[in-house]
N, C-alpha and C positions, 0 to 999 in steps of 0.2 A: 419521433425518431430524429428529427432535425436538432432538437435540444440536446439529445444524448450525443450525437455526433459533434456538436459544437463544444460540449463539455470535454470530450476526449481530445478534440483538436486543440483546445486551450490548455488542457493538462499536458499534452505532449509537445506543444510548440514552445511554451515558455514565454511569457509576456515580458518584454524588456522594461516596462514601466513598473513592474513589481506587483501588478494587479492579478497576474495569472497564477496558475497552479505551479508550485515549485517541484523540483526533482525529488525532494523528500516525500512529497505526496505520491508521486508516481511509484517510487520504490516501495513505499508502505502499502499502497493499493495492490501492487503486484504480489508482494509477500503475503498479504491477506488472502488474495485469490488462490495462491498456491497452497496456503494452509487449509483453506476450505476444501480444495480439491483433494489434498492428502487425507483430510479427515473423512470425506465421503468415500474415498477409495478404501480407507482402512475399515470403515464400518460395513458398507454394502458389498464390496468386492473381496473383503478379507485379505487385502494386500498389506503385508506387514510394513511398518515404517519404523526406523530406528528412533528411539526417544530423543537422542541428542540432536537429530536433524529437525524434528518437529519443534523441540524446545528452542533451538537456535532461530528458527523462523518466527516463532512467537516473540522472542526477544527483539528481533528485527522490527516486527510490527509495533510492539510496545514502544520501542525507542523512537521509531518514526513518528508515531502519534504524539509522543512527548515533545520531540523537537519541532514538529509542526505547530503544536500549541504554543511553544515558547516564541515562535516567530511573531505572534500577535502582541507579545508583551515587550518586545525590544523597542528601543527608542529609534526615532528616525533621524 
């Protein structure tokens, strides 16, 4: 439990040295969780969701993952 709380603390605090989790990761993680919740609600509770809303969230997650990956390849 302590490791999980440390991860979220690091993810939300933002390390000034650049070793921490960036805001892109937080936004991407949040968008992923919201997509998962919407998917579960759509399947199990039969709550309809507009396609353009779900697709927009998926694009946000995909772009966030792509930008986070590009962070590793930039020069210092």
